[in-house]
PALO-781569 format. One record per residue (C-alpha): residue number from 1; residue in three letters; x, y, z. Coordinates in Angstrom, 3 decimals, padded with zeros to 6 digits. Example, Ala and Ser with C-alpha at 12.3 -4.5 7.8 and 13.67 -1.06 7.14 Angstrom:
! residues 2
+------+------+----------+----------+----------+
! resi ! resn !     east !    north !       up !
+------+------+----------+----------+----------+
!    1 !  ALA !  012.300 ! -004.500 !  007.800 !
!    2 !  SER !  013.670 ! -001.060 !  007.140 !
+------+------+----------+----------+----------+
***
This chain:
! residues 213
+------+------+----------+----------+----------+
! resi ! resn !     east !    north !       up !
+------+------+----------+----------+----------+
!    1 !  SER !  019.329 ! -081.348 !  030.910 !
!    2 !  GLN !  019.412 ! -081.644 !  027.059 !
!    3 !  GLY !  017.429 ! -078.511 !  026.833 !
!    4 !  ASP !  019.843 ! -076.653 !  028.870 !
!    5 !  ASN !  022.810 ! -077.997 !  026.879 !
!    6 !  ASN !  021.227 ! -076.725 !  023.417 !
!    7 !  ASN !  020.762 ! -073.260 !  025.165 !
!    8 !  VAL !  024.387 ! -073.141 !  026.059 !
!    9 !  ASN !  025.425 ! -074.243 !  022.571 !
!   10 !  ALA !  023.106 ! -071.579 !  021.073 !
!   11 !  ASN !  024.499 ! -068.745 !  023.178 !
!   12 !  SER !  028.164 ! -069.821 !  022.335 !
!   13 !  ILE !  027.363 ! -069.671 !  018.634 !
!   14 !  GLU !  026.076 ! -066.249 !  018.816 !
!   15 !  THR !  029.043 ! -064.895 !  020.566 !
!   16 !  GLU !  031.521 ! -066.246 !  017.982 !
!   17 !  PRO !  032.911 ! -063.471 !  015.801 !
!   18 !  THR !  031.799 ! -063.235 !  012.089 !
!   19 !  ILE !  034.498 ! -062.807 !  009.479 !
!   20 !  THR !  033.780 ! -061.485 !  006.100 !
!   21 !  ALA !  036.190 ! -061.895 !  003.305 !
!   22 !  LEU !  036.160 ! -059.974 ! -000.179 !
!   23 !  THR !  037.685 ! -061.554 ! -003.256 !
!   24 !  ASP !  039.993 ! -059.572 ! -005.609 !
!   25 !  GLU !  037.070 ! -059.120 ! -008.051 !
!   26 !  GLN !  034.660 ! -057.963 ! -005.467 !
!   27 !  ILE !  037.343 ! -055.281 ! -004.347 !
!   28 !  ASN !  037.905 ! -054.152 ! -007.774 !
!   29 !  SER !  034.257 ! -053.825 ! -008.455 !
!   30 !  VAL !  033.605 ! -051.737 ! -005.498 !
!   31 !  GLY !  036.615 ! -049.397 ! -006.043 !
!   32 !  ILE !  038.523 ! -050.102 ! -002.692 !
!   33 !  ILE !  041.964 ! -048.761 ! -002.663 !
!   34 !  PHE !  044.615 ! -049.673 ! -000.045 !
!   35 !  GLY !  047.129 ! -047.116 !  001.159 !
!   36 !  LYS !  050.023 ! -046.894 !  003.634 !
!   37 !  VAL !  049.830 ! -045.755 !  007.182 !
!   38 !  GLU !  051.854 ! -042.433 !  007.588 !
!   39 !  GLN !  052.179 ! -039.327 !  009.550 !
!   40 !  LYS !  051.095 ! -036.205 !  007.649 !
!   41 !  GLN !  049.855 ! -032.603 !  008.218 !
!   42 !  LEU !  046.160 ! -032.391 !  008.152 !
!   43 !  THR !  044.573 ! -029.831 !  005.983 !
!   44 !  ALA !  041.481 ! -029.314 !  008.148 !
!   45 !  THR !  041.664 ! -026.808 !  010.963 !
!   46 !  LEU !  039.517 ! -026.025 !  013.930 !
!   47 !  LYS !  038.850 ! -022.362 !  014.770 !
!   48 !  ALA !  037.890 ! -021.473 !  018.426 !
!   49 !  ASN !  037.865 ! -018.346 !  020.579 !
!   50 !  GLY !  039.804 ! -018.400 !  023.694 !
!   51 !  ALA !  041.568 ! -016.407 !  026.471 !
!   52 !  LEU !  044.967 ! -016.756 !  028.306 !
!   53 !  ARG !  044.314 ! -016.801 !  031.982 !
!   54 !  VAL !  046.360 ! -017.361 !  035.227 !
!   55 !  PRO !  044.782 ! -018.660 !  038.609 !
!   56 !  ASN !  043.681 ! -015.976 !  041.004 !
!   57 !  ASN !  046.425 ! -016.913 !  043.435 !
!   58 !  ASN !  049.023 ! -015.981 !  040.670 !
!   59 !  LYS !  047.924 ! -012.417 !  040.384 !
!   60 !  ALA !  047.902 ! -009.571 !  042.872 !
!   61 !  ASN !  047.722 ! -005.715 !  043.378 !
!   62 !  ALA !  050.332 ! -003.934 !  045.127 !
!   63 !  THR !  048.510 ! -001.506 !  047.526 !
!   64 !  SER !  049.381 !  000.652 !  050.643 !
!   65 !  LEU !  047.828 !  000.306 !  054.000 !
!   66 !  TYR !  048.037 !  004.212 !  054.556 !
!   67 !  GLY !  047.006 !  006.774 !  052.124 !
!   68 !  GLY !  049.573 !  009.218 !  050.711 !
!   69 !  VAL !  051.157 !  010.777 !  047.597 !
!   70 !  ILE !  053.265 !  008.797 !  045.230 !
!   71 !  LYS !  056.937 !  010.047 !  045.611 !
!   72 !  SER !  058.640 !  007.391 !  043.348 !
!   73 !  ILE !  057.824 !  004.485 !  041.084 !
!   74 !  HIS !  060.538 !  001.923 !  040.543 !
!   75 !  VAL !  058.849 ! -000.335 !  037.779 !
!   76 !  GLN !  057.118 ! -000.160 !  034.613 !
!   77 !  VAL !  054.868 ! -002.577 !  032.652 !
!   78 !  GLY !  056.936 ! -005.609 !  031.703 !
!   79 !  SER !  059.294 ! -005.310 !  034.661 !
!   80 !  PHE !  059.867 ! -008.628 !  036.616 !
!   81 !  VAL !  059.621 ! -008.168 !  040.426 !
!   82 !  LYS !  060.267 ! -010.518 !  043.393 !
!   83 !  SER !  058.067 ! -010.975 !  046.408 !
!   84 !  GLY !  058.799 ! -008.135 !  048.967 !
!   85 !  GLN !  060.604 ! -006.033 !  046.242 !
!   86 !  VAL !  059.991 ! -002.229 !  046.635 !
!   87 !  ILE !  057.508 ! -000.962 !  043.997 !
!   88 !  ALA !  056.917 !  002.723 !  044.908 !
!   89 !  THR !  057.281 !  005.125 !  047.892 !
!   90 !  ILE !  054.607 !  007.344 !  049.436 !
!   91 !  VAL !  054.606 !  010.362 !  051.610 !
!   92 !  ASN !  052.034 !  011.746 !  053.937 !
!   93 !  PRO !  052.481 !  014.040 !  057.092 !
!   94 !  GLN !  050.495 !  011.571 !  059.153 !
!   95 !  PHE !  053.355 !  009.278 !  059.126 !
!   96 !  ILE !  055.342 !  011.587 !  061.099 !
!   97 !  GLN !  052.450 !  012.500 !  063.404 !
!   98 !  LEU !  052.021 !  008.803 !  064.373 !
!   99 !  GLN !  055.747 !  008.444 !  065.170 !
!  100 !  GLU !  055.714 !  011.728 !  067.125 !
!  101 !  GLU !  052.628 !  010.474 !  069.133 !
!  102 !  TYR !  054.247 !  007.122 !  069.785 !
!  103 !  LEU !  057.344 !  008.913 !  071.328 !
!  104 !  THR !  055.147 !  011.171 !  073.432 !
!  105 !  VAL !  053.162 !  008.377 !  074.862 !
!  106 !  SER !  056.246 !  006.444 !  075.680 !
!  107 !  SER !  057.505 !  009.365 !  077.738 !
!  108 !  LYS !  054.144 !  009.919 !  079.477 !
!  109 !  ILE !  054.233 !  006.053 !  080.399 !
!  110 !  GLN !  057.589 !  006.615 !  082.274 !
!  111 !  TYR !  056.072 !  009.544 !  084.171 !
!  112 !  ALA !  052.836 !  007.563 !  084.791 !
!  113 !  GLU !  054.795 !  004.748 !  086.246 !
!  114 !  GLN !  056.856 !  006.913 !  088.561 !
!  115 !  GLU !  053.435 !  008.476 !  089.704 !
!  116 !  LEU !  051.837 !  005.034 !  090.377 !
!  117 !  SER !  054.890 !  004.092 !  092.496 !
!  118 !  ARG !  054.588 !  007.386 !  094.527 !
!  119 !  GLN !  050.850 !  007.042 !  095.041 !
!  120 !  LYS !  051.312 !  003.325 !  096.135 !
!  121 !  LEU !  053.890 !  004.551 !  098.829 !
!  122 !  LEU !  051.720 !  007.121 !  100.105 !
!  123 !  ASN !  048.685 !  004.922 !  100.085 !
!  124 !  ASP !  050.480 !  002.145 !  102.081 !
!  125 !  GLY !  051.631 !  004.868 !  104.516 !
!  126 !  ASN !  048.020 !  006.216 !  104.857 !
!  127 !  ALA !  049.276 !  009.554 !  103.747 !
!  128 !  GLY !  047.420 !  009.628 !  100.499 !
!  129 !  ALA !  043.886 !  009.013 !  099.290 !
!  130 !  LEU !  043.129 !  005.586 !  097.757 !
!  131 !  LYS !  041.339 !  007.310 !  094.833 !
!  132 !  ASN !  044.690 !  009.059 !  093.818 !
!  133 !  TYR !  046.348 !  005.601 !  093.435 !
!  134 !  GLN !  043.416 !  004.267 !  091.544 !
!  135 !  SER !  043.444 !  007.111 !  089.261 !
!  136 !  ALA !  047.147 !  006.903 !  088.505 !
!  137 !  ASN !  046.756 !  003.097 !  087.894 !
!  138 !  ALA !  043.929 !  003.808 !  085.410 !
!  139 !  GLU !  045.909 !  006.532 !  083.612 !
!  140 !  LEU !  048.811 !  004.111 !  083.179 !
!  141 !  LYS !  046.542 !  001.423 !  081.754 !
!  142 !  ILE !  045.208 !  003.929 !  079.163 !
!  143 !  LEU !  048.510 !  004.935 !  078.065 !
!  144 !  ASN !  049.750 !  001.513 !  077.694 !
!  145 !  THR !  046.759 !  000.752 !  075.569 !
!  146 !  ARG !  047.423 !  003.701 !  073.348 !
!  147 !  LYS !  050.947 !  002.853 !  072.970 !
!  148 !  ALA !  050.135 ! -000.802 !  071.970 !
!  149 !  SER !  047.813 !  000.552 !  069.396 !
!  150 !  LEU !  050.364 !  003.171 !  067.897 !
!  151 !  GLN !  052.856 !  000.275 !  067.870 !
!  152 !  GLU !  050.842 ! -001.929 !  065.792 !
!  153 !  GLN !  050.006 !  000.999 !  063.312 !
!  154 !  ILE !  053.736 !  001.771 !  062.957 !
!  155 !  GLN !  054.534 ! -001.836 !  062.361 !
!  156 !  LEU !  051.869 ! -002.004 !  059.521 !
!  157 !  MET !  053.798 !  000.984 !  058.118 !
!  158 !  GLY !  056.912 ! -001.122 !  057.801 !
!  159 !  ILE !  058.645 !  000.679 !  060.718 !
!  160 !  ASN !  060.379 ! -001.072 !  063.539 !
!  161 !  PRO !  058.922 !  000.888 !  066.840 !
!  162 !  ALA !  062.115 ! -000.055 !  068.531 !
!  163 !  THR !  064.085 !  002.223 !  066.154 !
!  164 !  VAL !  061.728 !  005.331 !  066.381 !
!  165 !  ASN !  063.432 !  008.142 !  068.054 !
!  166 !  ASN !  063.468 !  012.088 !  067.501 !
!  167 !  THR !  066.382 !  011.988 !  065.162 !
!  168 !  ASN !  065.124 !  009.257 !  062.450 !
!  169 !  LEU !  061.420 !  010.074 !  061.933 !
!  170 !  ARG !  060.333 !  008.619 !  058.519 !
!  171 !  THR !  058.463 !  010.731 !  056.139 !
!  172 !  ALA !  058.064 !  008.140 !  053.365 !
!  173 !  LEU !  056.742 !  004.584 !  053.322 !
!  174 !  VAL !  057.508 !  001.857 !  050.833 !
!  175 !  VAL !  055.002 ! -000.287 !  048.812 !
!  176 !  LYS !  056.191 ! -003.825 !  048.189 !
!  177 !  SER !  055.055 ! -006.480 !  045.859 !
!  178 !  PRO !  053.090 ! -009.277 !  047.542 !
!  179 !  ILE !  054.079 ! -012.038 !  044.837 !
!  180 !  SER !  056.910 ! -012.645 !  042.270 !
!  181 !  GLY !  055.847 ! -011.912 !  038.704 !
!  182 !  THR !  055.512 ! -009.424 !  035.931 !
!  183 !  ILE !  054.129 ! -006.049 !  036.215 !
!  184 !  SER !  051.136 ! -006.177 !  033.928 !
!  185 !  ASN !  049.520 ! -002.717 !  034.743 !
!  186 !  VAL !  050.580 !  000.546 !  036.567 !
!  187 !  PHE !  047.620 !  002.353 !  037.892 !
!  188 !  SER !  049.392 !  005.310 !  039.570 !
!  189 !  LYS !  051.915 !  007.933 !  038.725 !
!  190 !  ILE !  054.256 !  010.375 !  040.693 !
!  191 !  GLY !  052.157 !  012.946 !  042.419 !
!  192 !  SER !  048.994 !  010.905 !  042.587 !
!  193 !  TYR !  047.169 !  010.073 !  045.694 !
!  194 !  VAL !  046.691 !  006.410 !  046.745 !
!  195 !  ASP !  045.137 !  004.523 !  049.609 !
!  196 !  VAL !  044.349 !  000.888 !  050.470 !
!  197 !  SER !  041.526 !  000.974 !  047.865 !
!  198 !  SER !  043.626 !  002.345 !  044.985 !
!  199 !  PRO !  046.143 ! -000.308 !  043.753 !
!  200 !  VAL !  049.636 !  001.135 !  042.711 !
!  201 !  VAL !  050.355 ! -001.774 !  040.263 !
!  202 !  GLU !  049.170 ! -005.133 !  039.153 !
!  203 !  ILE !  051.461 ! -008.227 !  039.245 !
!  204 !  VAL !  050.947 ! -011.532 !  037.274 !
!  205 !  ASP !  052.755 ! -014.611 !  037.785 !
!  206 !  ASN !  052.903 ! -016.332 !  034.310 !
!  207 !  THR !  054.155 ! -019.735 !  035.468 !
!  208 !  GLN !  050.777 ! -021.122 !  035.731 !
!  209 !  LEU !  049.497 ! -019.427 !  032.467 !
!  210 !  HIS !  046.810 ! -021.664 !  030.737 !
!  211 !  LEU !  044.649 ! -021.245 !  027.654 !
!  212 !  ASP !  040.858 ! -021.516 !  027.926 !
!  213 !  LEU !  039.122 ! -022.400 !  024.537 !
+------+------+----------+----------+----------+
***
């Protein structure tokens, strides 16, 4: 027991802090000078290379899903744009052809539906061959599939298929900004050809700008 107590006392002595004091004579002999704590400009500087960057989600290219010739550009480097704002317009005869084909297929579907009804009546009365009814049914399905495909393509062009008619066929499509930000680069000019692989402009959102050193 006594030995254990001696160990405890020894440990407690070792953990006690040691305080050292200097006399005025020792301070003077060593040359220690006391000053005041203050805020001041440091003369030393640290030089480092770095780059201003933004996250990948804060920059984007404005592109067109369809190829065409640039008709007009509404922005320049340094312009601020909002998401969905029109950046440029492009033209291509293919735009009109798709709309014309959509209207043609819609008309053919009306006739195909009437023909299918007629063949159904003839088949029910044993006055027509079954294969004629089946052929009319298959033709209608093919036309409906083609119309659905054209409808999706026209929607991707930014055109409402329900508004397409013979009097308002659109010859130009618009390119819109996918994000809000500042135009950092313009890759195209009026008269140049662009497609999905050729960005028209680059947009950068500087709200998340950071410095990498």
